[in-house]
ZAMARGU-4260 file (C-alpha; in steps of 0.2 Angstrom, whole numbers, plus 5000, padded with zeros to 4 digits):
<rodrens>
0) 4980/4798/5166 | 4988/4812/5156 | 5005/4807/5147 | 5022/4818/5154 | 5024/4832/5145
5) 5041/4832/5135 | 5055/4845/5141 | 5056/4863/5132 | 5071/4860/5119 | 5085/4874/5119
10) 5088/4885/5105 | 5104/4873/5103 | 5095/4857/5103 | 5082/4865/5093 | 5093/4869/5079
15) 5103/4851/5079 | 5083/4846/5078 | 5080/4856/5061 | 5095/4853/5054 | 5095/4834/5056
20) 5076/4833/5048 | 5087/4843/5033 | 5100/4831/5032 | 5089/4815/5032 | 5073/4820/5026
25) 5063/4813/5040 | 5044/4821/5041 | 5041/4817/5059 | 5048/4829/5071 | 5046/4816/5086
30) 5055/4802/5077 | 5068/4816/5073 | 5069/4821/5093 | 5068/4801/5097 | 5084/4797/5088
35) 5094/4812/5092 | 5091/4812/5110 | 5096/4791/5108 | 5112/4798/5101 | 5114/4810/5116
40) 5110/4826/5104 | 5127/4821/5094 | 5121/4826/5077 | 5135/4817/5067 | 5133/4800/5077
45) 5113/4803/5073 | 5115/4805/5053 | 5127/4791/5052 | 5116/4780/5062 | 5102/4784/5051
50) 5113/4781/5034 | 5117/4766/5042 | 5097/4760/5043 | 5095/4764/5025 | 5108/4753/5020
55) 5098/4741/5029 | 5111/4738/5045 | 5103/4739/5061 | 5104/4754/5071 | 5116/4753/5085
60) 5102/4757/5095 | 5091/4745/5089 | 5099/4729/5091 | 5094/4714/5084 | 5078/4703/5091
65) 5080/4684/5096 | 5074/4680/5079 | 5087/4690/5064 | 5078/4704/5055 | 5072/4700/5038
70) 5083/4709/5027 | 5080/4714/5009 | 5097/4707/5000 | 5088/4711/4983 | 5091/4729/4986
75) 5104/4733/4975 | 5104/4753/4977 | 5119/4753/4987 | 5133/4746/4975 | 5148/4736/4984
80) 5163/4734/4978 | 5176/4725/4988 | 5196/4719/4982 | 5200/4703/4989 | 5218/4698/4996
85) 5227/4689/4983 | 5225/4670/4985 | 5243/4662/4988 | 5251/4655/4972 | 5265/4640/4972
90) 5272/4629/4985 | 5281/4642/4996 | 5265/4655/4995 | 5254/4639/5002 | 5266/4634/5013
95) 5269/4652/5022 | 5248/4655/5021 | 5245/4638/5029 | 5260/4642/5044 | 5254/4658/5046
100) 5234/4654/5047 | 5233/4649/5065 | 5245/4661/5070 | 5236/4674/5064 | 5222/4668/5069
105) 5226/4666/5084 | 5232/4683/5088 | 5215/4690/5081 | 5205/4681/5093 | 5217/4687/5107
110) 5216/4703/5103 | 5196/4703/5100 | 5197/4695/5117 | 5211/4709/5126 | 5199/4723/5118
115) 5182/4715/5125 | 5190/4714/5141 | 5196/4731/5142 | 5179/4739/5139 | 5174/4730/5157
120) 5190/4740/5162 | 5191/4757/5152 | 5180/4764/5140 | 5185/4766/5123 | 5192/4784/5124
125) 5186/4784/5105 | 5168/4784/5109 | 5167/4799/5116 | 5169/4815/5103 | 5175/4831/5110
130) 5184/4841/5095 | 5177/4832/5079 | 5184/4846/5069 | 5202/4842/5078 | 5203/4825/5075
135) 5200/4830/5058 | 5214/4843/5057 | 5225/4831/5066 | 5224/4814/5055 | 5228/4828/5039
140) 5244/4833/5047 | 5249/4813/5051 | 5244/4810/5035 | 5254/4822/5028 | 5270/4819/5038
145) 5268/4802/5032 | 5265/4803/5014 | 5269/4821/5009 | 5259/4835/5003 | 5254/4830/4986
150) 5239/4821/4989 | 5218/4825/4987 | 5210/4839/4996 | 5204/4834/5012 | 5190/4843/5018
155) 5194/4852/5035 | 5178/4851/5043 | 5167/4838/5054 | 5158/4823/5045 | 5142/4833/5047
160) 5148/4848/5039 | 5154/4839/5024 | 5138/4830/5023 | 5130/4847/5024 | 5141/4856/5010
165) 5137/4840/4998 | 5119/4843/5001 | 5118/4862/4998 | 5131/4860/4984 | 5123/4844/4976
170) 5140/4836/4975 | 5147/4818/4979 | 5154/4815/4994 | 5167/4803/4995 | 5171/4798/5014
175) 5188/4789/5017 | 5191/4779/5035 | 5210/4776/5037 | 5214/4761/5046 | 5230/4765/5053
180) 5235/4746/5058 | 5229/4736/5042 | 5242/4729/5031 | 5234/4737/5015 | 5233/4755/5020
185) 5249/4759/5019 | 5251/4751/5000 | 5235/4761/4995 | 5241/4779/5002 | 5254/4778/4992
190) 5249/4768/4977 | 5232/4773/4975 | 5226/4788/4983 | 5241/4797/4982 | 5243/4797/4962
195) 5242/4810/4953 | 5228/4803/4940 | 5218/4799/4959 | 5221/4816/4965 | 5215/4826/4949
200) 5200/4816/4948 | 5195/4819/4968 | 5198/4836/4966 | 5188/4840/4951 | 5172/4828/4954
205) 5168/4829/4974 | 5170/4832/4989 | 5183/4821/5000 | 5180/4818/5019 | 5193/4808/5027
210) 5198/4803/5045 | 5207/4790/5056 | 5196/4777/5064 | 5210/4778/5079 | 5200/4796/5083
215) 5184/4799/5090 | 5177/4808/5075 | 5182/4794/5063 | 5178/4780/5074 | 5159/4787/5076
220) 5158/4789/5057 | 5165/4770/5056 | 5151/4763/5069 | 5141/4771/5058 | 5146/4765/5040
225) 5151/4748/5047 | 5164/4744/5036 | 5171/4726/5034 | 5189/4729/5029 | 5201/4744/5025
230) 5203/4754/5015 | 5186/4758/5016 | 5176/4771/5006 | 5160/4776/5004 | 5151/4787/4990
235) 5137/4797/4998 | 5125/4809/4990 | 5107/4817/4990 | 5096/4805/4985 | 5076/4806/4985
240) 5078/4823/4996 | 5090/4811/5009 | 5108/4812/5010 | 5111/4792/5006 | 5125/4779/5003
245) 5125/4774/4986 | 5143/4765/4984 | 5155/4755/4996 | 5173/4753/4990 | 5184/4739/5002
250) 5200/4732/5000 | 5216/4737/4991 | 5209/4744/4974 | 5221/4751/4960 | 5220/4769/4955
255) 5214/4764/4938 | 5200/4752/4945 | 5197/4766/4958 | 5193/4779/4946 | 5183/4765/4936
260) 5173/4760/4951 | 5168/4779/4956 | 5164/4785/4938 | 5153/4769/4937 | 5144/4774/4954
265) 5144/4792/4948 | 5135/4788/4930 | 5122/4776/4940 | 5116/4791/4952 | 5119/4806/4941
270) 5101/4806/4937 | 5097/4807/4954 | 5106/4824/4956 | 5099/4830/4941 | 5083/4827/4945
275) 5088/4838/4964 | 5095/4851/4952 | 5080/4853/4944 | 5068/4851/4959 | 5079/4863/4966
280) 5078/4877/4951 | 5060/4875/4951 | 5059/4878/4969 | 5071/4894/4967 | 5060/4899/4952
285) 5046/4897/4963 | 5051/4905/4976 | 5057/4920/4966 | 5040/4921/4957 | 5032/4920/4974
290) 5043/4936/4981 | 5040/4945/4963 | 5022/4942/4969 | 5023/4945/4987 | 5033/4962/4982
295) 5020/4967/4970 | 5009/4965/4983 | 5017/4975/4995 | 5019/4987/4982 | 5002/4988/4979
300) 4997/4988/4996 | 5007/5001/5000 | 5001/5012/4986 | 4984/5010/4994 | 4989/5013/5011
305) 4998/5029/5004 | 4979/5033/4994 | 4971/5031/5011 | 4984/5040/5021 | 4980/5054/5009
310) 4963/5053/5009 | 4963/5053/5028 | 4974/5068/5027 | 4963/5077/5015 | 4948/5073/5025
315) 4956/5078/5040 | 4962/5093/5033 | 4944/5098/5027 | 4938/5093/5044 | 4947/5104/5052
320) 4944/5118/5039 | 4927/5116/5042 | 4928/5115/5061 | 4936/5131/5060 | 4923/5139/5050
325) 4912/5132/5062 | 4920/5140/5075 | 4924/5156/5067 | 4905/5158/5064 | 4902/5153/5081
330) 4914/5165/5087 | 4908/5178/5075 | 4889/5175/5083 | 4895/5177/5100 | 4903/5192/5097
335) 4887/5200/5089 | 4876/5194/5102 | 4890/5200/5114 | 4889/5217/5105 | 4869/5217/5103
340) 4869/5215/5121 | 4882/5229/5124 | 4871/5240/5112 | 4856/5236/5121 | 4864/5241/5138
345) 4871/5257/5132 | 4855/5261/5126 | 4846/5258/5142 | 4859/5270/5150 | 4856/5284/5140
350) 4850/5299/5150 | 4834/5308/5143 | 4832/5318/5127 | 4829/5336/5134 | 4814/5344/5128
355) 4818/5357/5112 | 4813/5373/5120 | 4828/5367/5134 | 4840/5383/5134 | 4853/5370/5139
360) 4850/5357/5126 | 4859/5355/5108 | 4852/5348/5094 | 4865/5338/5084 | 4863/5328/5068
365) 4873/5314/5065 | 4879/5310/5048 | 4883/5291/5047 | 4894/5282/5037 | 4879/5273/5027
370) 4872/5291/5024 | 4859/5288/5034 | 4855/5305/5045 | 4851/5302/5066 | 4845/5318/5077
375) 4845/5318/5094 | 4845/5332/5108 | 4858/5333/5121 | 4863/5345/5136 | 4879/5357/5134
380) 4882/5350/5152 | 4883/5332/5147 | 4899/5322/5144 | 4905/5318/5125 | 4904/5301/5131
385) 4884/5300/5131 | 4886/5307/5112 | 4897/5292/5111 | 4887/5279/5118 | 4871/5285/5110
390) 4880/5281/5094 | 4884/5264/5098 | 4869/5260/5105 | 4861/5262/5087 | 4861/5248/5076
395) 4867/5258/5060 | 4882/5261/5068 | 4899/5252/5064 | 4909/5245/5080 | 4922/5255/5081
400) 4920/5274/5076 | 4926/5293/5078 | 4916/5307/5079 | 4921/5322/5069 | 4918/5340/5067
405) 4914/5348/5049 | 4923/5364/5054 | 4935/5368/5059 | 4938/5347/5056 | 4943/5342/5072
410) 4941/5322/5083 | 4930/5325/5098 | 4936/5316/5113 | 4923/5306/5118 | 4931/5291/5126
415) 4943/5291/5141 | 4961/5291/5139 | 4976/5293/5151 | 4981/5309/5149 | 4961/5313/5147
420) 4953/5300/5160 | 4938/5313/5159 | 4931/5317/5142 | 4925/5335/5141 | 4908/5341/5142
425) 4899/5349/5125 | 4902/5366/5131 | 4917/5360/5136 | 4921/5355/5118 | 4915/5371/5111
430) 4899/5365/5103 | 4884/5375/5099 | 4866/5373/5100 | 4865/5363/5082 | 4880/5355/5076
435) 4881/5342/5062 | 4896/5326/5066 | 4901/5315/5057 | 4904/5297/5061 | 4919/5288/5054
440) 4919/5271/5052 | 4938/5265/5061 | 4932/5244/5060 | 4941/5242/5045 | 4957/5249/5054
</rodrens>
């Protein structure tokens, strides 16, 4: 039985599929598609979940089986630094700690039970992200209202956009998850995050993205990165052609320690960025070289095509000229054949030559343009057209001609005209019994 065909993707889904593959470095398009479908085509959540799997934490869509998964704890590629809260000191401190311990435990337990029960009554509104950019911008505004304008430059875009920019620019991306209800959040923001040295360091060394976990966008990132406590920061970079978490900082960390830890993470992974830059430069040079080769090939191809076009045009022009010559020759051949047929027809229609002793006969000597002489007798009563037809039937005669008397010099009207539709007879033309007439060639005219 054939497997059912998967539905075709829309243009937006295809773009998300290609973007997700580019961000995660997955080669299998089927795996990319399955992951996005599991996350309802939410690319930010899919990317975060993929990053979470790379850290060795199970995906939210692949919960642990009955037998715990074997996690490789010897993999130290993800640097983790956690600052624990200071232990109480002195009798008063320990007394206060022991008194508050059961209260805090009870409060925490009841709060977890309440939250768990509320999931069945009303789903967590943070689970549905409708305006990720709005969530980030809203957090920045509330942060500035509470802590002032002096802070690191927040990336004003979605988490996915920040990943894209960090990958494109080959920069470190520091992600800060703001836990509003945590007891250390306020002190971290005032004493560490908003100090001058930290602001200068973050603004010059990396991209800085932050959002509150009370916002859907921040909550979604929190679900992917799986923080243990607050304040929480994760360092992400392009490593082995994938956006990878390379460092985690948790707890209330002091400014100097904060900068030292970030510097350590950056120094430990700088070689990966350098390698990526070199690979990208090599790809760029290869692309430029290939582009130059393609341009040279196209230029050569265009030159060859232009040469072929000119050759075809010349051949076509030569063919047309040859065809024109051939058609001209055929037309000339047809014209000559028609002329020959006309001469023969005129010759056959000529009246017979009268005898020399006929008193009405006229002896005419014709001098042709080629200096040949032709002699024939006609009757006085015959039309000048007969003389013209006789000369026309001769092979030596030109195609067009006129007959001229020598003295007085005049042109005999041998052909009918509008003024004289019936040419005169030899007698009417004033010819004597013996005449010499000249044939003038009019063909060139």
